[in-house]
N, C-alpha and C positions, 0 to 999 in steps of 0.2 A: 796691481790694479785695484781700484777702489770699487767696492761692491755697494750699489745703491739700494736703499730700502725705502719702505713707505711707512710713515708715521700716521697713526690714527688718533684723533683727539675726540673725546666724548664729553658732552656736557649733559649730565643726567637731569638737571632741573627743567630743561626745555626739550629734551630728547634729541638734541643736535649731535649728529655724528659727521665729522668731516675728515676725509683722507687727504693727506698732504704728500705730494710726490717730491722726492729729493732728486736733484739733477746736477750734473757737473757744470760749473761756471768757471772756465779757465782751470786753474789749479785748485779751486775751492769747490765746495758743495753748497747749493742754494736750495731753498724750499719755495715751491710755487704755491701761493695761497689763492684760493678762489676769490673772485671779486666780492661775493657775498660775505666772506669772512673778513676781507679788508674793510668793507663797508661797516660791519658790526664793530670792528676795532677802531674805526675812524682813522685808518692808516692808508698809506699809499707808497708808491715807489720812492725810495730814499729815506723813509722814516725808520726810526729805531724801534724795534720791539724787544721785549724782555721775556726770556724763557726762565721760569722759576719752577722749582720742584715743590710739589704739594703732597699731602698724604695720599691723595687718590691718583697721582700721576704727575703730569707737567702742565703748566699753565703759560699761555702766551698772552702778554698784555702790553699795551702801549705805555703804561705807567711804570716808572722806575720805582721799584719797591723801596730802595734805599732813600730816594728823595722823599717818598711818601712818609717814611718814618721820621725823617728830619723835619718835614713840614708839620707833622703832628706834634713833635717836640716843641717847635717854634710857636705853634698855636697855644700850647699849654703854658709856655712862658709868657706869651702876650696876654693871656687871660689873667695870669697871676700878677703880672707887673703892669697892669693897665694904667694906673695913675702915673707911674714913672714915664711910660711911653707918651702919655698925653702932655706931660710937662716938656719932654724932649721935642715934641712936635711943634711947640710954640715958637 
């Protein structure tokens, strides 16, 4: 039998403390996020959220950290190769 627990996320810069209840969904476990949290994340049913580990705990974000790193690398290349990209765009 699966034991359900409660996760608490704390955001110290704004004093936000939110408790998230884990519940059984079929053979899996789901987290129920309050509508205020979903609104702040700009997320809704069916969206993908990413849970990443940080020095002060865990972080839930709608942004894929791997994609963000790739986008930053692409931006750096585009700045460096600006003239070449302009020629290719012609």
